[in-house]
A tleap script that builds the chain and sets N, CA, C and O, in Angstrom:
source leaprc.protein.ff14SB
mol = sequence {
  NMET LYS MET PRO LEU SER GLN ARG LEU LYS
  ILE GLY LYS VAL ILE VAL SER PHE VAL TRP
  LEU PHE ILE VAL ALA SER LEU ILE GLU PRO
  SER GLN VAL LEU PHE SER ASN VAL PHE GLN
  TRP ALA GLY ILE PHE LEU VAL VAL SER HIE
  SER ILE GLU ILE VAL VAL PHE LYS LYS ARG
  MET ARG GLU PRO GLY ASP TYR LEU LEU THR
  MET LEU PHE GLY SER LEU GLN LEU LYS THR
  ILE ARG ILE GLU CSER
}
set mol.1.N position { 0.839 -1.177 0.004 }
set mol.1.CA position { 0.006 0.004 -0.013 }
set mol.1.C position { 0.875 1.261 0.002 }
set mol.1.O position { 1.785 1.393 0.821 }
set mol.2.N position { 0.587 2.148 -0.887 }
set mol.2.CA position { 1.402 3.363 -1.052 }
set mol.2.C position { 0.940 4.450 -0.046 }
set mol.2.O position { -0.252 4.645 0.192 }
set mol.3.N position { 1.933 5.136 0.520 }
set mol.3.CA position { 1.654 6.203 1.500 }
set mol.3.C position { 1.106 7.427 0.736 }
set mol.3.O position { 1.562 7.710 -0.372 }
set mol.4.N position { 0.136 8.152 1.316 }
set mol.4.CA position { -0.332 9.337 0.692 }
set mol.4.C position { 0.747 10.421 0.569 }
set mol.4.O position { 1.672 10.469 1.380 }
set mol.5.N position { 0.633 11.271 -0.418 }
set mol.5.CA position { 1.653 12.269 -0.690 }
set mol.5.C position { 1.811 13.222 0.516 }
set mol.5.O position { 2.935 13.590 0.858 }
set mol.6.N position { 0.733 13.613 1.143 }
set mol.6.CA position { 0.827 14.529 2.308 }
set mol.6.C position { 1.651 13.936 3.430 }
set mol.6.O position { 2.412 14.640 4.094 }
set mol.7.N position { 1.498 12.625 3.642 }
set mol.7.CA position { 2.252 11.970 4.685 }
set mol.7.C position { 3.760 11.880 4.318 }
set mol.7.O position { 4.631 12.085 5.164 }
set mol.8.N position { 4.031 11.574 3.059 }
set mol.8.CA position { 5.416 11.560 2.610 }
set mol.8.C position { 6.070 12.912 2.757 }
set mol.8.O position { 7.238 13.013 3.132 }
set mol.9.N position { 5.294 13.975 2.454 }
set mol.9.CA position { 5.860 15.361 2.585 }
set mol.9.C position { 6.178 15.637 4.013 }
set mol.9.O position { 7.236 16.201 4.291 }
set mol.10.N position { 5.317 15.271 4.958 }
set mol.10.CA position { 5.595 15.449 6.386 }
set mol.10.C position { 6.833 14.741 6.840 }
set mol.10.O position { 7.636 15.297 7.590 }
set mol.11.N position { 6.998 13.523 6.398 }
set mol.11.CA position { 8.199 12.734 6.743 }
set mol.11.C position { 9.422 13.429 6.193 }
set mol.11.O position { 10.428 13.550 6.891 }
set mol.12.N position { 9.357 13.900 4.923 }
set mol.12.CA position { 10.450 14.568 4.303 }
set mol.12.C position { 10.818 15.847 5.086 }
set mol.12.O position { 11.994 16.160 5.269 }
set mol.13.N position { 9.782 16.577 5.541 }
set mol.13.CA position { 10.072 17.810 6.285 }
set mol.13.C position { 10.716 17.501 7.613 }
set mol.13.O position { 11.551 18.286 8.064 }
set mol.14.N position { 10.384 16.415 8.262 }
set mol.14.CA position { 10.996 16.049 9.525 }
set mol.14.C position { 12.474 15.727 9.291 }
set mol.14.O position { 13.329 16.128 10.081 }
set mol.15.N position { 12.778 15.006 8.208 }
set mol.15.CA position { 14.165 14.666 7.848 }
set mol.15.C position { 14.935 15.936 7.583 }
set mol.15.O position { 16.037 16.113 8.102 }
set mol.16.N position { 14.374 16.829 6.780 }
set mol.16.CA position { 15.047 18.110 6.478 }
set mol.16.C position { 15.289 18.918 7.728 }
set mol.16.O position { 16.331 19.557 7.868 }
set mol.17.N position { 14.324 18.894 8.647 }
set mol.17.CA position { 14.485 19.628 9.913 }
set mol.17.C position { 15.700 19.106 10.691 }
set mol.17.O position { 16.450 19.890 11.271 }
set mol.18.N position { 15.885 17.818 10.702 }
set mol.18.CA position { 17.026 17.245 11.375 }
set mol.18.C position { 18.353 17.644 10.677 }
set mol.18.O position { 19.359 17.911 11.333 }
set mol.19.N position { 18.319 17.674 9.377 }
set mol.19.CA position { 19.518 18.137 8.631 }
set mol.19.C position { 19.834 19.555 8.991 }
set mol.19.O position { 20.999 19.893 9.199 }
set mol.20.N position { 18.784 20.437 9.075 }
set mol.20.CA position { 19.043 21.829 9.422 }
set mol.20.C position { 19.597 21.925 10.854 }
set mol.20.O position { 20.468 22.753 11.118 }
set mol.21.N position { 19.097 21.078 11.788 }
set mol.21.CA position { 19.634 21.097 13.115 }
set mol.21.C position { 21.121 20.782 13.139 }
set mol.21.O position { 21.873 21.432 13.865 }
set mol.22.N position { 21.566 19.787 12.354 }
set mol.22.CA position { 22.944 19.437 12.276 }
set mol.22.C position { 23.748 20.550 11.603 }
set mol.22.O position { 24.896 20.792 11.978 }
set mol.23.N position { 23.164 21.225 10.623 }
set mol.23.CA position { 23.833 22.359 10.010 }
set mol.23.C position { 24.054 23.481 10.989 }
set mol.23.O position { 25.155 24.028 11.055 }
set mol.24.N position { 23.031 23.846 11.761 }
set mol.24.CA position { 23.200 24.899 12.758 }
set mol.24.C position { 24.216 24.481 13.833 }
set mol.24.O position { 25.045 25.283 14.262 }
set mol.25.N position { 24.137 23.218 14.257 }
set mol.25.CA position { 25.083 22.734 15.289 }
set mol.25.C position { 26.488 22.808 14.764 }
set mol.25.O position { 27.391 23.198 15.504 }
set mol.26.N position { 26.722 22.441 13.484 }
set mol.26.CA position { 28.048 22.460 12.935 }
set mol.26.C position { 28.614 23.883 12.777 }
set mol.26.O position { 29.828 24.071 12.713 }
set mol.27.N position { 27.730 24.861 12.717 }
set mol.27.CA position { 28.159 26.243 12.671 }
set mol.27.C position { 28.464 26.773 14.086 }
set mol.27.O position { 29.425 27.515 14.287 }
set mol.28.N position { 27.641 26.384 15.042 }
set mol.28.CA position { 27.843 26.883 16.429 }
set mol.28.C position { 29.004 26.171 17.111 }
set mol.28.O position { 29.859 26.820 17.713 }
set mol.29.N position { 29.042 24.850 17.023 }
set mol.29.CA position { 30.062 24.087 17.719 }
set mol.29.C position { 30.574 22.966 16.788 }
set mol.29.O position { 30.218 21.799 16.945 }
set mol.30.N position { 31.421 23.359 15.815 }
set mol.30.CA position { 31.870 22.357 14.827 }
set mol.30.C position { 32.665 21.118 15.375 }
set mol.30.O position { 32.694 20.039 14.783 }
set mol.31.N position { 33.277 21.361 16.508 }
set mol.31.CA position { 34.032 20.221 17.100 }
set mol.31.C position { 33.119 19.116 17.659 }
set mol.31.O position { 33.558 17.984 17.860 }
set mol.32.N position { 31.885 19.448 17.897 }
set mol.32.CA position { 30.941 18.457 18.492 }
set mol.32.C position { 30.146 17.687 17.451 }
set mol.32.O position { 29.438 16.740 17.794 }
set mol.33.N position { 30.251 18.077 16.178 }
set mol.33.CA position { 29.472 17.460 15.100 }
set mol.33.C position { 30.391 16.688 14.206 }
set mol.33.O position { 31.354 17.238 13.673 }
set mol.34.N position { 30.101 15.385 14.029 }
set mol.34.CA position { 30.854 14.610 13.136 }
set mol.34.C position { 30.656 15.095 11.679 }
set mol.34.O position { 29.523 15.361 11.277 }
set mol.35.N position { 31.697 15.208 10.919 }
set mol.35.CA position { 31.636 15.726 9.543 }
set mol.35.C position { 31.041 17.105 9.473 }
set mol.35.O position { 30.181 17.360 8.630 }
set mol.36.N position { 31.476 18.013 10.343 }
set mol.36.CA position { 30.896 19.334 10.367 }
set mol.36.C position { 31.067 20.128 9.043 }
set mol.36.O position { 30.212 20.938 8.686 }
set mol.37.N position { 32.174 19.882 8.332 }
set mol.37.CA position { 32.376 20.547 7.043 }
set mol.37.C position { 31.323 20.118 6.042 }
set mol.37.O position { 30.868 20.914 5.221 }
set mol.38.N position { 30.948 18.879 6.114 }
set mol.38.CA position { 29.922 18.366 5.162 }
set mol.38.C position { 28.591 19.084 5.402 }
set mol.38.O position { 27.915 19.490 4.456 }
set mol.39.N position { 28.228 19.234 6.667 }
set mol.39.CA position { 27.007 19.916 7.028 }
set mol.39.C position { 27.056 21.416 6.691 }
set mol.39.O position { 26.058 22.001 6.269 }
set mol.40.N position { 28.214 22.013 6.883 }
set mol.40.CA position { 28.365 23.435 6.543 }
set mol.40.C position { 28.217 23.614 5.020 }
set mol.40.O position { 27.564 24.564 4.589 }
set mol.41.N position { 28.781 22.766 4.226 }
set mol.41.CA position { 28.617 22.868 2.774 }
set mol.41.C position { 27.178 22.536 2.352 }
set mol.41.O position { 26.644 23.130 1.414 }
set mol.42.N position { 26.567 21.591 3.050 }
set mol.42.CA position { 25.150 21.289 2.788 }
set mol.42.C position { 24.274 22.526 3.094 }
set mol.42.O position { 23.326 22.822 2.366 }
set mol.43.N position { 24.597 23.205 4.133 }
set mol.43.CA position { 23.868 24.440 4.482 }
set mol.43.C position { 24.013 25.497 3.394 }
set mol.43.O position { 23.036 26.136 3.005 }
set mol.44.N position { 25.214 25.674 2.913 }
set mol.44.CA position { 25.409 26.638 1.797 }
set mol.44.C position { 24.592 26.231 0.574 }
set mol.44.O position { 23.930 27.061 -0.048 }
set mol.45.N position { 24.650 24.950 0.241 }
set mol.45.CA position { 23.877 24.461 -0.906 }
set mol.45.C position { 22.401 24.674 -0.708 }
set mol.45.O position { 21.719 25.127 -1.627 }
set mol.46.N position { 21.876 24.358 0.485 }
set mol.46.CA position { 20.432 24.526 0.734 }
set mol.46.C position { 19.996 25.983 0.669 }
set mol.46.O position { 18.947 26.296 0.107 }
set mol.47.N position { 20.810 26.885 1.250 }
set mol.47.CA position { 20.454 28.308 1.163 }
set mol.47.C position { 20.396 28.765 -0.262 }
set mol.47.O position { 19.431 29.414 -0.665 }
set mol.48.N position { 21.407 28.442 -1.037 }
set mol.48.CA position { 21.451 28.903 -2.422 }
set mol.48.C position { 20.298 28.244 -3.218 }
set mol.48.O position { 19.571 28.947 -3.921 }
set mol.49.N position { 20.125 26.956 -3.124 }
set mol.49.CA position { 19.099 26.304 -3.925 }
set mol.49.C position { 17.705 26.731 -3.526 }
set mol.49.O position { 16.848 26.876 -4.398 }
set mol.50.N position { 17.438 26.937 -2.249 }
set mol.50.CA position { 16.103 27.318 -1.809 }
set mol.50.C position { 15.865 28.809 -2.202 }
set mol.50.O position { 14.735 29.195 -2.500 }
set mol.51.N position { 16.926 29.625 -2.198 }
set mol.51.CA position { 16.768 30.997 -2.677 }
set mol.51.C position { 16.382 31.043 -4.162 }
set mol.51.O position { 15.546 31.848 -4.571 }
set mol.52.N position { 16.988 30.192 -4.937 }
set mol.52.CA position { 16.652 30.064 -6.351 }
set mol.52.C position { 15.212 29.626 -6.489 }
set mol.52.O position { 14.486 30.173 -7.320 }
set mol.53.N position { 14.780 28.674 -5.718 }
set mol.53.CA position { 13.399 28.191 -5.775 }
set mol.53.C position { 12.396 29.320 -5.469 }
set mol.53.O position { 11.352 29.440 -6.110 }
set mol.54.N position { 12.751 30.137 -4.472 }
set mol.54.CA position { 11.871 31.272 -4.156 }
set mol.54.C position { 11.746 32.231 -5.322 }
set mol.54.O position { 10.651 32.717 -5.602 }
set mol.55.N position { 12.815 32.508 -5.991 }
set mol.55.CA position { 12.783 33.414 -7.149 }
set mol.55.C position { 11.983 32.807 -8.299 }
set mol.55.O position { 11.153 33.473 -8.917 }
set mol.56.N position { 12.247 31.538 -8.570 }
set mol.56.CA position { 11.595 30.881 -9.709 }
set mol.56.C position { 10.067 30.683 -9.462 }
set mol.56.O position { 9.261 30.851 -10.376 }
set mol.57.N position { 9.705 30.336 -8.248 }
set mol.57.CA position { 8.310 30.024 -7.913 }
set mol.57.C position { 7.602 31.085 -7.119 }
set mol.57.O position { 6.680 30.789 -6.358 }
set mol.58.N position { 8.037 32.357 -7.291 }
set mol.58.CA position { 7.479 33.449 -6.529 }
set mol.58.C position { 5.996 33.600 -6.715 }
set mol.58.O position { 5.316 33.968 -5.758 }
set mol.59.N position { 5.455 33.345 -7.863 }
set mol.59.CA position { 4.013 33.467 -8.094 }
set mol.59.C position { 3.176 32.487 -7.328 }
set mol.59.O position { 1.992 32.723 -7.091 }
set mol.60.N position { 3.786 31.376 -6.933 }
set mol.60.CA position { 3.092 30.336 -6.158 }
set mol.60.C position { 2.984 30.727 -4.688 }
set mol.60.O position { 2.138 30.184 -3.978 }
set mol.61.N position { 3.824 31.663 -4.205 }
set mol.61.CA position { 3.788 32.031 -2.802 }
set mol.61.C position { 2.614 32.947 -2.536 }
set mol.61.O position { 2.381 33.897 -3.284 }
set mol.62.N position { 1.858 32.667 -1.455 }
set mol.62.CA position { 0.689 33.440 -1.141 }
set mol.62.C position { 0.878 34.383 0.048 }
set mol.62.O position { 0.261 35.447 0.095 }
set mol.63.N position { 1.716 34.007 0.999 }
set mol.63.CA position { 1.885 34.804 2.191 }
set mol.63.C position { 3.352 34.749 2.651 }
set mol.63.O position { 4.112 33.905 2.178 }
set mol.64.N position { 3.747 35.623 3.550 }
set mol.64.CA position { 5.158 35.646 4.019 }
set mol.64.C position { 5.629 34.318 4.566 }
set mol.64.O position { 6.800 33.973 4.412 }
set mol.65.N position { 4.749 33.563 5.202 }
set mol.65.CA position { 5.145 32.279 5.782 }
set mol.65.C position { 5.555 31.307 4.707 }
set mol.65.O position { 6.392 30.443 4.967 }
set mol.66.N position { 5.000 31.405 3.494 }
set mol.66.CA position { 5.424 30.537 2.409 }
set mol.66.C position { 6.873 30.708 2.017 }
set mol.66.O position { 7.558 29.753 1.651 }
set mol.67.N position { 7.340 31.987 2.104 }
set mol.67.CA position { 8.734 32.266 1.813 }
set mol.67.C position { 9.684 31.627 2.835 }
set mol.67.O position { 10.699 31.025 2.485 }
set mol.68.N position { 9.313 31.782 4.104 }
set mol.68.CA position { 10.137 31.223 5.176 }
set mol.68.C position { 10.139 29.670 5.102 }
set mol.68.O position { 11.196 29.049 5.210 }
set mol.69.N position { 8.989 29.075 4.925 }
set mol.69.CA position { 8.935 27.636 4.848 }
set mol.69.C position { 9.613 27.079 3.599 }
set mol.69.O position { 10.160 25.976 3.631 }
set mol.70.N position { 9.581 27.829 2.508 }
set mol.70.CA position { 10.295 27.422 1.289 }
set mol.70.C position { 11.785 27.505 1.548 }
set mol.70.O position { 12.538 26.655 1.072 }
set mol.71.N position { 12.224 28.495 2.281 }
set mol.71.CA position { 13.629 28.620 2.613 }
set mol.71.C position { 14.088 27.443 3.453 }
set mol.71.O position { 15.225 26.991 3.316 }
set mol.72.N position { 13.226 26.943 4.316 }
set mol.72.CA position { 13.592 25.782 5.143 }
set mol.72.C position { 13.415 24.459 4.458 }
set mol.72.O position { 14.266 23.579 4.591 }
set mol.73.N position { 12.329 24.286 3.723 }
set mol.73.CA position { 11.998 22.949 3.194 }
set mol.73.C position { 12.095 22.870 1.640 }
set mol.73.O position { 12.031 21.773 1.085 }
set mol.74.N position { 12.244 23.991 0.958 }
set mol.74.CA position { 12.404 23.921 -0.506 }
set mol.74.C position { 11.234 23.333 -1.218 }
set mol.74.O position { 10.085 23.704 -0.980 }
set mol.75.N position { 11.529 22.417 -2.092 }
set mol.75.CA position { 10.470 21.866 -2.986 }
set mol.75.C position { 9.425 21.133 -2.180 }
set mol.75.O position { 8.288 21.042 -2.642 }
set mol.76.N position { 9.719 20.616 -1.039 }
set mol.76.CA position { 8.695 19.990 -0.164 }
set mol.76.C position { 7.567 20.966 0.161 }
set mol.76.O position { 6.385 20.623 0.123 }
set mol.77.N position { 7.969 22.175 0.477 }
set mol.77.CA position { 6.977 23.233 0.786 }
set mol.77.C position { 6.231 23.612 -0.466 }
set mol.77.O position { 5.014 23.795 -0.415 }
set mol.78.N position { 6.904 23.738 -1.585 }
set mol.78.CA position { 6.210 24.099 -2.843 }
set mol.78.C position { 5.193 23.094 -3.188 }
set mol.78.O position { 4.125 23.457 -3.680 }
set mol.79.N position { 5.460 21.819 -2.959 }
set mol.79.CA position { 4.459 20.760 -3.206 }
set mol.79.C position { 3.279 20.919 -2.226 }
set mol.79.O position { 2.126 20.737 -2.618 }
set mol.80.N position { 3.557 21.253 -0.979 }
set mol.80.CA position { 2.515 21.432 0.008 }
set mol.80.C position { 1.619 22.580 -0.427 }
set mol.80.O position { 0.396 22.466 -0.350 }
set mol.81.N position { 2.203 23.687 -0.884 }
set mol.81.CA position { 1.424 24.834 -1.341 }
set mol.81.C position { 0.524 24.409 -2.507 }
set mol.81.O position { -0.638 24.810 -2.575 }
set mol.82.N position { 1.057 23.606 -3.410 }
set mol.82.CA position { 0.275 23.172 -4.578 }
set mol.82.C position { -0.893 22.295 -4.142 }
set mol.82.O position { -1.982 22.411 -4.704 }
set mol.83.N position { -0.696 21.409 -3.142 }
set mol.83.CA position { -1.732 20.536 -2.681 }
set mol.83.C position { -2.820 21.343 -1.981 }
set mol.83.O position { -3.997 21.018 -2.140 }
set mol.84.N position { -2.491 22.361 -1.228 }
set mol.84.CA position { -3.456 23.187 -0.503 }
set mol.84.C position { -4.270 24.036 -1.399 }
set mol.84.O position { -5.395 24.398 -1.054 }
set mol.85.N position { -3.744 24.373 -2.548 }
set mol.85.CA position { -4.464 25.268 -3.477 }
set mol.85.C position { -5.664 24.646 -4.122 }
set mol.85.O position { -6.345 25.294 -4.917 }
savepdb mol mol.pdb
quit
């Protein structure tokens, strides 16, 4: 049985949230995070790619919260916005 898309998006957002936690931890206390350089580079990549997504999909954004959530979750949030529309 296949999981509904909304449930898969929620699971994806939880995973991305944990990645962001490791990114922030690697910036605050790099000696305490294993592979802190990897997480720092992942953070740079996520900020750049999510910024591009905001510019490209600006018309899909309805409220300020959509910008913030897209910055955090990227395409997962864009899919959520499309589902809610």
